[in-house]
N, CA, C, O and the ligand as a Tripos MOL2 file, in Angstrom:
@<TRIPOS>MOLECULE
protein
  257   255    65     0     0
PROTEIN
NO_CHARGES

@<TRIPOS>ATOM
      1 N          53.1920   58.8820   92.5980 N.3       1 MET1
      2 CA         53.6090   58.1900   93.8380 C.3       1 MET1
      3 C          54.9070   58.7850   94.3500 C.2       1 MET1
      4 O          55.8400   59.0790   93.6030 O.2       1 MET1
      5 N          54.9140   58.9380   95.5970 N.am      2 THR2
      6 CA         56.1440   59.4880   96.1550 C.3       2 THR2
      7 C          56.7590   58.4840   97.1190 C.2       2 THR2
      8 O          56.3290   58.3370   98.2630 O.2       2 THR2
      9 N          57.7340   57.8320   96.6400 N.am      3 ALA3
     10 CA         58.4150   56.8730   97.4930 C.3       3 ALA3
     11 C          59.3030   57.6090   98.4750 C.2       3 ALA3
     12 O          60.1050   58.4630   98.1000 O.2       3 ALA3
     13 N          59.1460   57.2670   99.7090 N.am      4 PRO4
     14 CA         59.9970   57.9080  100.7220 C.3       4 PRO4
     15 C          61.4420   57.4950  100.5500 C.2       4 PRO4
     16 O          61.8650   56.4220  100.9800 O.2       4 PRO4
     17 N          62.1670   58.3540   99.9250 N.am      5 SER5
     18 CA         63.5710   58.0170   99.6840 C.3       5 SER5
     19 C          64.3670   58.2370  100.9630 C.2       5 SER5
     20 O          64.5950   59.3630  101.4070 O.2       5 SER5
     21 N          64.7570   57.1670  101.5030 N.am      6 GLU6
     22 CA         65.5250   57.2800  102.7400 C.3       6 GLU6
     23 C          66.9630   57.6170  102.4330 C.2       6 GLU6
     24 O          67.7460   56.7970  101.9540 O.2       6 GLU6
     25 N          67.2650   58.8300  102.7250 N.am      7 GLN7
     26 CA         68.6320   59.2410  102.4820 C.3       7 GLN7
     27 C          69.4490   58.9810  103.7220 C.2       7 GLN7
     28 O          69.2250   59.5720  104.7790 O.2       7 GLN7
     29 N          70.3770   58.1070  103.5730 N.am      8 LYS8
     30 CA         71.2320   57.8430  104.7070 C.3       8 LYS8
     31 C          72.4530   58.7440  104.6250 C.2       8 LYS8
     32 O          73.1870   58.7590  103.6370 O.2       8 LYS8
     33 N          72.6350   59.4720  105.6730 N.am      9 LEU9
     34 CA         73.7820   60.3650  105.6830 C.3       9 LEU9
     35 C          74.8450   59.8370  106.6330 C.2       9 LEU9
     36 O          74.5660   59.4150  107.7550 O.2       9 LEU9
     37 N          76.0360   59.8770  106.1520 N.am     10 VAL10
     38 CA         77.1410   59.5080  107.0160 C.3      10 VAL10
     39 C          78.0830   60.7030  107.0980 C.2      10 VAL10
     40 O          78.0090   61.6350  106.2980 O.2      10 VAL10
     41 N          78.9310   60.6490  108.0450 N.am     11 GLN11
     42 CA         79.8760   61.7490  108.1810 C.3      11 GLN11
     43 C          81.2140   61.3470  107.6060 C.2      11 GLN11
     44 O          81.7430   60.2720  107.8920 O.2      11 GLN11
     45 N          81.7330   62.2120  106.8120 N.am     12 CYS12
     46 CA         83.0570   61.9690  106.2710 C.3      12 CYS12
     47 C          84.0520   61.8800  107.4290 C.2      12 CYS12
     48 O          84.1810   62.8190  108.2140 O.2      12 CYS12
     49 N          84.7430   60.7650  107.5300 N.am     13 PRO13
     50 CA         85.6590   60.5640  108.6530 C.3      13 PRO13
     51 C          86.7970   61.5800  108.6750 C.2      13 PRO13
     52 O          87.4210   61.8140  109.7090 O.2      13 PRO13
     53 N          87.0490   62.1690  107.5290 N.am     14 THR14
     54 CA         88.1760   63.0900  107.4650 C.3      14 THR14
     55 C          87.7750   64.5040  107.8270 C.2      14 THR14
     56 O          88.4010   65.1330  108.6810 O.2      14 THR14
     57 N          86.7390   65.0070  107.1860 N.am     15 CYS15
     58 CA         86.3990   66.4080  107.4120 C.3      15 CYS15
     59 C          85.0730   66.5770  108.1420 C.2      15 CYS15
     60 O          84.7350   67.6810  108.5690 O.2      15 CYS15
     61 N          84.3220   65.4940  108.2850 N.am     16 GLY16
     62 CA         83.0950   65.5780  109.0690 C.3      16 GLY16
     63 C          81.9080   66.0720  108.2880 C.2      16 GLY16
     64 O          80.8390   66.2850  108.8600 O.2      16 GLY16
     65 N          82.0640   66.2560  107.0170 N.am     17 LYS17
     66 CA         80.9420   66.7130  106.2050 C.3      17 LYS17
     67 C          79.9460   65.5880  106.0270 C.2      17 LYS17
     68 O          80.3310   64.4240  105.9120 O.2      17 LYS17
     69 N          78.6700   65.9270  106.0040 N.am     18 PRO18
     70 CA         77.6510   64.9000  105.7620 C.3      18 PRO18
     71 C          77.7320   64.3900  104.3420 C.2      18 PRO18
     72 O          77.7640   65.1610  103.3830 O.2      18 PRO18
     73 N          77.7660   63.0910  104.2290 N.am     19 VAL19
     74 CA         77.8830   62.4750  102.9180 C.3      19 VAL19
     75 C          76.6980   61.5590  102.7030 C.2      19 VAL19
     76 O          76.3630   60.7400  103.5590 O.2      19 VAL19
     77 N          76.0790   61.7030  101.5690 N.am     20 GLU20
     78 CA         74.9420   60.8500  101.2600 C.3      20 GLU20
     79 C          75.4280   59.4650  100.8780 C.2      20 GLU20
     80 O          76.2530   59.2940   99.9800 O.2      20 GLU20
     81 N          74.8950   58.4860  101.5840 N.am     21 TRP21
     82 CA         75.3270   57.1050  101.3340 C.3      21 TRP21
     83 C          74.5540   56.5660  100.1470 C.2      21 TRP21
     84 O          73.4610   56.0200  100.3010 O.2      21 TRP21
     85 N          75.1180   56.7210   98.9810 N.am     22 SER22
     86 CA         74.4220   56.2480   97.7980 C.3      22 SER22
     87 C          75.4270   55.6840   96.8080 C.2      22 SER22
     88 O          76.6420   55.7970   96.9710 O.2      22 SER22
     89 N          74.8660   55.0770   95.7840 N.am     23 GLU23
     90 CA         75.7440   54.4640   94.7850 C.3      23 GLU23
     91 C          76.6020   55.5100   94.0920 C.2      23 GLU23
     92 O          77.7080   55.2450   93.6210 O.2      23 GLU23
     93 N          76.0330   56.7240   94.0540 N.am     24 GLN24
     94 CA         76.7530   57.7560   93.3290 C.3      24 GLN24
     95 C          77.9460   58.2790   94.1120 C.2      24 GLN24
     96 O          78.8820   58.8520   93.5540 O.2      24 GLN24
     97 N          77.8860   58.0710   95.3890 N.am     25 GLN25
     98 CA         79.0260   58.5210   96.1980 C.3      25 GLN25
     99 C          80.0950   57.4360   96.1850 C.2      25 GLN25
    100 O          80.1100   56.5380   97.0270 O.2      25 GLN25
    101 N          80.9580   57.5420   95.2380 N.am     26 ARG26
    102 CA         81.9290   56.4620   95.0880 C.3      26 ARG26
    103 C          83.0120   56.5190   96.1540 C.2      26 ARG26
    104 O          83.7560   55.5600   96.3590 O.2      26 ARG26
    105 N          83.0830   57.6400   96.8150 N.am     27 TRP27
    106 CA         84.1400   57.7620   97.8350 C.3      27 TRP27
    107 C          83.5940   57.5610   99.2310 C.2      27 TRP27
    108 O          84.2990   57.7710  100.2180 O.2      27 TRP27
    109 N          82.3240   57.1500   99.3160 N.am     28 ARG28
    110 CA         81.7510   56.9760  100.6390 C.3      28 ARG28
    111 C          82.5810   55.9970  101.4640 C.2      28 ARG28
    112 O          83.1420   55.0710  100.8770 O.2      28 ARG28
    113 N          82.6920   56.1310  102.7260 N.am     29 PRO29
    114 CA         82.0060   57.1710  103.5000 C.3      29 PRO29
    115 C          82.6820   58.5280  103.4410 C.2      29 PRO29
    116 O          82.3410   59.4280  104.2090 O.2      29 PRO29
    117 N          83.6110   58.6770  102.5600 N.am     30 PHE30
    118 CA         84.2770   59.9720  102.4660 C.3      30 PHE30
    119 C          83.5150   60.8620  101.5000 C.2      30 PHE30
    120 O          82.7770   60.3790  100.6410 O.2      30 PHE30
    121 N          83.7010   62.1610  101.6470 N.am     31 CYS31
    122 CA         82.9650   63.0810  100.7990 C.3      31 CYS31
    123 C          83.6560   63.2470   99.4630 C.2      31 CYS31
    124 O          83.0400   63.6750   98.4870 O.2      31 CYS31
    125 N          84.9160   62.9150   99.4180 N.am     32 SER32
    126 CA         85.6410   63.0960   98.1690 C.3      32 SER32
    127 C          86.8600   62.1910   98.1470 C.2      32 SER32
    128 O          87.2570   61.5990   99.1510 O.2      32 SER32
    129 N          87.4280   62.1140   96.9670 N.am     33 GLU33
    130 CA         88.6230   61.2810   96.8460 C.3      33 GLU33
    131 C          89.7350   61.8210   97.7340 C.2      33 GLU33
    132 O          90.5320   61.0810   98.3100 O.2      33 GLU33
    133 N          89.7470   63.1250   97.8130 N.am     34 ARG34
    134 CA         90.8120   63.7540   98.5840 C.3      34 ARG34
    135 C          90.7560   63.3170  100.0500 C.2      34 ARG34
    136 O          91.7660   62.9660  100.6610 O.2      34 ARG34
    137 N          89.5410   63.3520  100.5820 N.am     35 CYS35
    138 CA         89.3960   62.9780  101.9800 C.3      35 CYS35
    139 C          89.7620   61.5130  102.1770 C.2      35 CYS35
    140 O          90.3350   61.1400  103.2010 O.2      35 CYS35
    141 N          89.4330   60.6990  101.2080 N.am     36 LYS36
    142 CA         89.7700   59.2940  101.3260 C.3      36 LYS36
    143 C          91.2900   59.1120  101.3320 C.2      36 LYS36
    144 O          91.8480   58.3510  102.1230 O.2      36 LYS36
    145 N          91.9230   59.8310  100.4320 N.am     37 LEU37
    146 CA         93.3730   59.7110  100.3530 C.3      37 LEU37
    147 C          94.0320   60.2230  101.6280 C.2      37 LEU37
    148 O          95.0140   59.6650  102.1160 O.2      37 LEU37
    149 N          93.4640   61.2930  102.1440 N.am     38 ILE38
    150 CA         94.0220   61.8420  103.3810 C.3      38 ILE38
    151 C          93.9290   60.8100  104.4920 C.2      38 ILE38
    152 O          94.8750   60.5820  105.2460 O.2      38 ILE38
    153 N          92.7550   60.1950  104.5650 N.am     39 ASP39
    154 CA         92.5580   59.2030  105.6180 C.3      39 ASP39
    155 C          93.4870   58.0160  105.4100 C.2      39 ASP39
    156 O          94.1110   57.5300  106.3530 O.2      39 ASP39
    157 N          93.5700   57.5660  104.1920 N.am     40 LEU40
    158 CA         94.4630   56.4490  103.9010 C.3      40 LEU40
    159 C          95.8920   56.8100  104.2550 C.2      40 LEU40
    160 O          96.6310   56.0130  104.8340 O.2      40 LEU40
    161 N          96.2590   58.0180  103.8970 N.am     41 GLY41
    162 CA         97.6170   58.4600  104.1690 C.3      41 GLY41
    163 C          97.9180   58.4540  105.6460 C.2      41 GLY41
    164 O          99.0040   58.0710  106.0810 O.2      41 GLY41
    165 N          96.9270   58.8900  106.4150 N.am     42 GLU42
    166 CA         97.1420   58.8960  107.8550 C.3      42 GLU42
    167 C          97.2630   57.4860  108.3930 C.2      42 GLU42
    168 O          98.0600   57.1990  109.2860 O.2      42 GLU42
    169 N          96.4470   56.6170  107.8210 N.am     43 TRP43
    170 CA         96.5270   55.2280  108.2620 C.3      43 TRP43
    171 C          97.8950   54.6490  107.9580 C.2      43 TRP43
    172 O          98.5260   54.0080  108.7990 O.2      43 TRP43
    173 N          98.3310   54.8900  106.7420 N.am     44 LEU44
    174 CA         99.6320   54.3630  106.3550 C.3      44 LEU44
    175 C         100.7130   54.9450  107.2430 C.2      44 LEU44
    176 O         101.6450   54.2610  107.6670 O.2      44 LEU44
    177 N         100.5570   56.2220  107.5080 N.am     45 ASP45
    178 CA        101.5400   56.8750  108.3460 C.3      45 ASP45
    179 C         101.5590   56.2440  109.7280 C.2      45 ASP45
    180 O         102.6120   56.0170  110.3240 O.2      45 ASP45
    181 N         100.3630   55.9690  110.2110 N.am     46 GLU46
    182 CA        100.2710   55.3520  111.5370 C.3      46 GLU46
    183 C         100.9910   54.0120  111.5710 C.2      46 GLU46
    184 O         101.7860   53.7330  112.4690 O.2      46 GLU46
    185 N         100.6910   53.1870  110.5630 N.am     47 SER47
    186 CA        101.2450   51.8350  110.5810 C.3      47 SER47
    187 C         102.7210   51.8290  110.2440 C.2      47 SER47
    188 O         103.4490   50.8790  110.5330 O.2      47 SER47
    189 N         103.1400   52.9240  109.6200 N.am     48 ASN48
    190 CA        104.5550   52.9970  109.2870 C.3      48 ASN48
    191 C         105.3980   53.3950  110.4880 C.2      48 ASN48
    192 O         106.6180   53.2330  110.5130 O.2      48 ASN48
    193 N         104.7080   53.9120  111.4620 N.am     49 ARG49
    194 CA        105.4300   54.3230  112.6460 C.3      49 ARG49
    195 C         105.9160   53.0940  113.4060 C.2      49 ARG49
    196 O         105.1220   52.2690  113.8570 O.2      49 ARG49
    197 N         107.1740   52.9930  113.5320 N.am     50 ILE50
    198 CA        107.7160   51.8430  114.2260 C.3      50 ILE50
    199 C         107.5640   52.0400  115.7310 C.2      50 ILE50
    200 O         108.0530   53.0210  116.2920 O.2      50 ILE50
    201 N         106.8940   51.1170  116.3620 N.am     51 PRO51
    202 CA        106.7210   51.2240  117.8130 C.3      51 PRO51
    203 C         108.0690   51.1730  118.5170 C.2      51 PRO51
    204 O         108.8900   50.2910  118.2650 O.2      51 PRO51
    205 N         108.2680   52.1040  119.3710 N.am     52 GLY52
    206 CA        109.5440   52.1340  120.0610 C.3      52 GLY52
    207 C         110.3300   53.3750  119.6940 C.2      52 GLY52
    208 O         111.2190   53.8150  120.4230 O.2      52 GLY52
    209 N         109.9760   53.9330  118.5370 N.am     53 GLU53
    210 CA        110.7120   55.1170  118.1270 C.3      53 GLU53
    211 C         110.2330   56.3380  118.8960 C.2      53 GLU53
    212 O         111.0250   57.1730  119.3320 O.2      53 GLU53
    213 N         108.9170   56.4210  119.0520 N.am     54 VAL54
    214 CA        108.3690   57.5400  119.7930 C.3      54 VAL54
    215 C         108.0990   57.1020  121.2170 C.2      54 VAL54
    216 O         107.0740   56.4860  121.5120 O.2      54 VAL54
    217 N         108.9960   57.4150  122.0570 N.am     55 THR55
    218 CA        108.8090   57.0340  123.4540 C.3      55 THR55
    219 C         109.1130   58.2170  124.3500 C.2      55 THR55
    220 O         110.1810   58.3170  124.9540 O.2      55 THR55
    221 N         108.1450   59.1030  124.4160 N.am     56 PRO56
    222 CA        108.3430   60.2860  125.2490 C.3      56 PRO56
    223 C         108.2350   59.9470  126.7340 C.2      56 PRO56
    224 O         107.2830   59.2970  127.1660 O.2      56 PRO56
    225 N         109.1690   60.3720  127.4660 N.am     57 GLY57
    226 CA        109.0830   60.1460  128.9070 C.3      57 GLY57
    227 C         109.7340   58.8520  129.3320 C.2      57 GLY57
    228 O         110.0570   58.6580  130.5040 O.2      57 GLY57
    229 N         109.9250   57.9620  128.3660 N.am     58 THR58
    230 CA        110.5270   56.7040  128.7430 C.3      58 THR58
    231 C         112.0490   56.8200  128.6500 C.2      58 THR58
    232 O         112.6100   56.9930  127.5680 O.2      58 THR58
    233 N         112.6630   56.7260  129.7420 N.am     59 GLY59
    234 CA        114.1060   56.9110  129.7070 C.3      59 GLY59
    235 C         114.6230   57.4370  131.0140 C.2      59 GLY59
    236 O         114.5230   56.7860  132.0540 O.2      59 GLY59
    237 N         115.1750   58.6210  130.9470 N.am     60 GLN60
    238 CA        115.8120   59.1170  132.1430 C.3      60 GLN60
    239 C         114.8580   59.9300  133.0080 C.2      60 GLN60
    240 O         114.9930   59.9910  134.2300 O.2      60 GLN60
    241 N         113.8870   60.5550  132.3370 N.am     61 ASP61
    242 CA        113.0470   61.4840  133.0690 C.3      61 ASP61
    243 C         111.8040   60.8310  133.6710 C.2      61 ASP61
    244 O         110.7490   61.4610  133.7490 O.2      61 ASP61
    245 N         111.9180   59.6290  134.0780 N.am     62 VAL62
    246 CA        110.7600   58.9660  134.6720 C.3      62 VAL62
    247 C         110.6660   59.3400  136.1480 C.2      62 VAL62
    248 O         111.5710   59.0850  136.9420 O.2      62 VAL62
    249 N         109.5580   59.9410  136.4710 N.am     63 ASP63
    250 CA        109.3930   60.4160  137.8430 C.3      63 ASP63
    251 C         108.6390   59.3750  138.6680 C.2      63 ASP63
    252 O         107.4240   59.4700  138.8470 O.2      63 ASP63
    253 N         109.3380   58.4270  139.1430 N.am     64 VAL64
    254 CA        108.6910   57.3700  139.9230 C.3      64 VAL64
    255 C         109.2560   57.3660  141.3320 C.2      64 VAL64
    256 O         108.8490   56.5500  142.1590 O.2      64 VAL64
    257 ZN         85.5440   64.9510  103.6090 Zn       65 ZN65
@<TRIPOS>BOND
     1     1     2 1
     2     2     3 1
     3     3     4 2
     4     3     5 am
     5     5     6 1
     6     6     7 1
     7     7     8 2
     8     7     9 am
     9     9    10 1
    10    10    11 1
    11    11    12 2
    12    11    13 am
    13    13    14 1
    14    14    15 1
    15    15    16 2
    16    15    17 am
    17    17    18 1
    18    18    19 1
    19    19    20 2
    20    19    21 am
    21    21    22 1
    22    22    23 1
    23    23    24 2
    24    23    25 am
    25    25    26 1
    26    26    27 1
    27    27    28 2
    28    27    29 am
    29    29    30 1
    30    30    31 1
    31    31    32 2
    32    31    33 am
    33    33    34 1
    34    34    35 1
    35    35    36 2
    36    35    37 am
    37    37    38 1
    38    38    39 1
    39    39    40 2
    40    39    41 am
    41    41    42 1
    42    42    43 1
    43    43    44 2
    44    43    45 am
    45    45    46 1
    46    46    47 1
    47    47    48 2
    48    47    49 am
    49    49    50 1
    50    50    51 1
    51    51    52 2
    52    51    53 am
    53    53    54 1
    54    54    55 1
    55    55    56 2
    56    55    57 am
    57    57    58 1
    58    58    59 1
    59    59    60 2
    60    59    61 am
    61    61    62 1
    62    62    63 1
    63    63    64 2
    64    63    65 am
    65    65    66 1
    66    66    67 1
    67    67    68 2
    68    67    69 am
    69    69    70 1
    70    70    71 1
    71    71    72 2
    72    71    73 am
    73    73    74 1
    74    74    75 1
    75    75    76 2
    76    75    77 am
    77    77    78 1
    78    78    79 1
    79    79    80 2
    80    79    81 am
    81    81    82 1
    82    82    83 1
    83    83    84 2
    84    83    85 am
    85    85    86 1
    86    86    87 1
    87    87    88 2
    88    87    89 am
    89    89    90 1
    90    90    91 1
    91    91    92 2
    92    91    93 am
    93    93    94 1
    94    94    95 1
    95    95    96 2
    96    95    97 am
    97    97    98 1
    98    98    99 1
    99    99   100 2
   100    99   101 am
   101   101   102 1
   102   102   103 1
   103   103   104 2
   104   103   105 am
   105   105   106 1
   106   106   107 1
   107   107   108 2
   108   107   109 am
   109   109   110 1
   110   110   111 1
   111   111   112 2
   112   111   113 am
   113   113   114 1
   114   114   115 1
   115   115   116 2
   116   115   117 am
   117   117   118 1
   118   118   119 1
   119   119   120 2
   120   119   121 am
   121   121   122 1
   122   122   123 1
   123   123   124 2
   124   123   125 am
   125   125   126 1
   126   126   127 1
   127   127   128 2
   128   127   129 am
   129   129   130 1
   130   130   131 1
   131   131   132 2
   132   131   133 am
   133   133   134 1
   134   134   135 1
   135   135   136 2
   136   135   137 am
   137   137   138 1
   138   138   139 1
   139   139   140 2
   140   139   141 am
   141   141   142 1
   142   142   143 1
   143   143   144 2
   144   143   145 am
   145   145   146 1
   146   146   147 1
   147   147   148 2
   148   147   149 am
   149   149   150 1
   150   150   151 1
   151   151   152 2
   152   151   153 am
   153   153   154 1
   154   154   155 1
   155   155   156 2
   156   155   157 am
   157   157   158 1
   158   158   159 1
   159   159   160 2
   160   159   161 am
   161   161   162 1
   162   162   163 1
   163   163   164 2
   164   163   165 am
   165   165   166 1
   166   166   167 1
   167   167   168 2
   168   167   169 am
   169   169   170 1
   170   170   171 1
   171   171   172 2
   172   171   173 am
   173   173   174 1
   174   174   175 1
   175   175   176 2
   176   175   177 am
   177   177   178 1
   178   178   179 1
   179   179   180 2
   180   179   181 am
   181   181   182 1
   182   182   183 1
   183   183   184 2
   184   183   185 am
   185   185   186 1
   186   186   187 1
   187   187   188 2
   188   187   189 am
   189   189   190 1
   190   190   191 1
   191   191   192 2
   192   191   193 am
   193   193   194 1
   194   194   195 1
   195   195   196 2
   196   195   197 am
   197   197   198 1
   198   198   199 1
   199   199   200 2
   200   199   201 am
   201   201   202 1
   202   202   203 1
   203   203   204 2
   204   203   205 am
   205   205   206 1
   206   206   207 1
   207   207   208 2
   208   207   209 am
   209   209   210 1
   210   210   211 1
   211   211   212 2
   212   211   213 am
   213   213   214 1
   214   214   215 1
   215   215   216 2
   216   215   217 am
   217   217   218 1
   218   218   219 1
   219   219   220 2
   220   219   221 am
   221   221   222 1
   222   222   223 1
   223   223   224 2
   224   223   225 am
   225   225   226 1
   226   226   227 1
   227   227   228 2
   228   227   229 am
   229   229   230 1
   230   230   231 1
   231   231   232 2
   232   231   233 am
   233   233   234 1
   234   234   235 1
   235   235   236 2
   236   235   237 am
   237   237   238 1
   238   238   239 1
   239   239   240 2
   240   239   241 am
   241   241   242 1
   242   242   243 1
   243   243   244 2
   244   243   245 am
   245   245   246 1
   246   246   247 1
   247   247   248 2
   248   247   249 am
   249   249   250 1
   250   250   251 1
   251   251   252 2
   252   251   253 am
   253   253   254 1
   254   254   255 1
   255   255   256 2
@<TRIPOS>SUBSTRUCTURE
     1 MET1         2 RESIDUE 1 A MET
     2 THR2         6 RESIDUE 1 A THR
     3 ALA3        10 RESIDUE 1 A ALA
     4 PRO4        14 RESIDUE 1 A PRO
     5 SER5        18 RESIDUE 1 A SER
     6 GLU6        22 RESIDUE 1 A GLU
     7 GLN7        26 RESIDUE 1 A GLN
     8 LYS8        30 RESIDUE 1 A LYS
     9 LEU9        34 RESIDUE 1 A LEU
    10 VAL10       38 RESIDUE 1 A VAL
    11 GLN11       42 RESIDUE 1 A GLN
    12 CYS12       46 RESIDUE 1 A CYS
    13 PRO13       50 RESIDUE 1 A PRO
    14 THR14       54 RESIDUE 1 A THR
    15 CYS15       58 RESIDUE 1 A CYS
    16 GLY16       62 RESIDUE 1 A GLY
    17 LYS17       66 RESIDUE 1 A LYS
    18 PRO18       70 RESIDUE 1 A PRO
    19 VAL19       74 RESIDUE 1 A VAL
    20 GLU20       78 RESIDUE 1 A GLU
    21 TRP21       82 RESIDUE 1 A TRP
    22 SER22       86 RESIDUE 1 A SER
    23 GLU23       90 RESIDUE 1 A GLU
    24 GLN24       94 RESIDUE 1 A GLN
    25 GLN25       98 RESIDUE 1 A GLN
    26 ARG26      102 RESIDUE 1 A ARG
    27 TRP27      106 RESIDUE 1 A TRP
    28 ARG28      110 RESIDUE 1 A ARG
    29 PRO29      114 RESIDUE 1 A PRO
    30 PHE30      118 RESIDUE 1 A PHE
    31 CYS31      122 RESIDUE 1 A CYS
    32 SER32      126 RESIDUE 1 A SER
    33 GLU33      130 RESIDUE 1 A GLU
    34 ARG34      134 RESIDUE 1 A ARG
    35 CYS35      138 RESIDUE 1 A CYS
    36 LYS36      142 RESIDUE 1 A LYS
    37 LEU37      146 RESIDUE 1 A LEU
    38 ILE38      150 RESIDUE 1 A ILE
    39 ASP39      154 RESIDUE 1 A ASP
    40 LEU40      158 RESIDUE 1 A LEU
    41 GLY41      162 RESIDUE 1 A GLY
    42 GLU42      166 RESIDUE 1 A GLU
    43 TRP43      170 RESIDUE 1 A TRP
    44 LEU44      174 RESIDUE 1 A LEU
    45 ASP45      178 RESIDUE 1 A ASP
    46 GLU46      182 RESIDUE 1 A GLU
    47 SER47      186 RESIDUE 1 A SER
    48 ASN48      190 RESIDUE 1 A ASN
    49 ARG49      194 RESIDUE 1 A ARG
    50 ILE50      198 RESIDUE 1 A ILE
    51 PRO51      202 RESIDUE 1 A PRO
    52 GLY52      206 RESIDUE 1 A GLY
    53 GLU53      210 RESIDUE 1 A GLU
    54 VAL54      214 RESIDUE 1 A VAL
    55 THR55      218 RESIDUE 1 A THR
    56 PRO56      222 RESIDUE 1 A PRO
    57 GLY57      226 RESIDUE 1 A GLY
    58 THR58      230 RESIDUE 1 A THR
    59 GLY59      234 RESIDUE 1 A GLY
    60 GLN60      238 RESIDUE 1 A GLN
    61 ASP61      242 RESIDUE 1 A ASP
    62 VAL62      246 RESIDUE 1 A VAL
    63 ASP63      250 RESIDUE 1 A ASP
    64 VAL64      254 RESIDUE 1 A VAL
    65 ZN65       257 GROUP 0 **** ****
């Protein structure tokens, strides 16, 4: 018997590689631990950014 194994593929959010969505993929939806850490790091970096610090254009050079 050949059960149609439905392989669900997702794309690694970090590098875009196709990742098989299975129990064995412990880092899903990432392809690897590294990609997961990279993504997490970026997230942390994003949230660590204090709003107001990066304000390009806001100040003297406003062309209104
Ligand atoms: Zn990846």
